[in-house]
C-alpha positions as CSV (number, residue, x, y, z in Angstrom):
1,M,-100.6,185.5,66.4
2,L,-103.9,185.1,68.4
3,V,-103.8,182.5,71.2
4,H,-106.6,181.0,73.2
5,T,-106.0,178.5,76.0
6,Y,-108.5,176.7,78.2
7,T,-107.6,174.4,81.2
8,V,-109.6,172.1,83.4
9,E,-108.0,170.6,86.5
10,V,-109.2,168.1,89.1
11,D,-107.4,167.4,92.4
12,H,-108.2,164.5,94.7
13,D,-106.7,163.5,98.1
14,F,-106.7,159.8,98.2
15,R,-105.1,159.9,101.7
16,R,-103.7,162.6,103.8
17,Y,-100.2,161.9,102.3
18,L,-101.3,161.0,98.7
19,T,-102.7,163.4,96.1
20,G,-103.7,162.9,92.5
21,I,-104.1,165.7,90.0
22,G,-105.5,165.5,86.5
23,K,-105.3,168.3,84.0
24,F,-106.6,168.9,80.4
25,T,-105.6,171.9,78.3
26,Y,-106.9,172.9,74.9
27,G,-105.6,175.8,72.9
28,T,-105.8,177.4,69.5
29,L,-103.1,179.4,67.7
30,D,-104.2,181.5,64.7
31,Y,-101.4,183.1,62.8
32,Q,-102.6,186.5,61.6
33,G,-101.9,187.2,57.9
34,D,-101.1,183.5,57.3
35,S,-103.4,180.5,56.6
36,R,-101.8,178.4,59.4
37,S,-104.0,177.5,62.3
38,D,-102.9,175.1,65.1
39,K,-104.7,173.3,67.9
40,T,-102.9,172.1,71.0
41,Y,-104.0,169.4,73.4
42,T,-102.3,168.5,76.7
43,L,-103.3,165.7,79.0
44,E,-101.4,165.6,82.3
45,G,-101.5,163.4,85.4
46,D,-99.6,164.1,88.7
47,V,-99.2,162.0,91.8
48,I,-97.7,163.7,95.0
49,Y,-96.5,161.5,97.9
50,K,-96.0,163.6,101.1
51,M,-93.3,161.7,103.0
52,T,-93.0,164.5,105.7
53,R,-94.3,168.0,106.0
54,N,-91.2,169.3,104.2
55,L,-90.3,166.4,101.8
56,W,-92.7,165.5,98.9
57,I,-92.1,163.3,95.9
58,K,-94.0,164.2,92.7
59,G,-94.4,162.2,89.6
60,T,-95.8,163.6,86.3
61,L,-96.9,162.0,83.0
62,R,-97.9,164.4,80.2
63,R,-99.0,164.0,76.6
64,D,-98.7,167.0,74.3
65,I,-100.4,167.1,70.8
66,L,-100.0,169.8,68.2
67,D,-102.5,169.5,65.3
68,S,-101.8,171.9,62.4
69,N,-103.5,172.5,59.1
70,I,-100.0,172.7,57.5
71,A,-98.7,169.3,56.2
72,G,-95.8,168.0,58.3
73,A,-96.2,170.6,61.1
74,S,-98.2,168.4,63.5
75,S,-96.4,166.7,66.4
76,A,-97.0,164.6,69.5
77,S,-94.9,163.8,72.5
78,T,-95.0,162.1,75.8
79,L,-93.0,163.4,78.8
């Protein structure tokens, strides 16, 4: 299998105690010796709230998509 993955990430501090992170990932999976070829997409958003120097709360929302050229092998999920 030959895998390529590319990621772009953007961070922004809204306040000293509040950070937002956005991330997009694109990948290809080529199965050597087989006709199957998959593409993966991930879109992720994080929010970090820094209550104290040692205590942080993090929330994450992520959407994963697998797009395959094989019928019935594609999938999508939200976490």
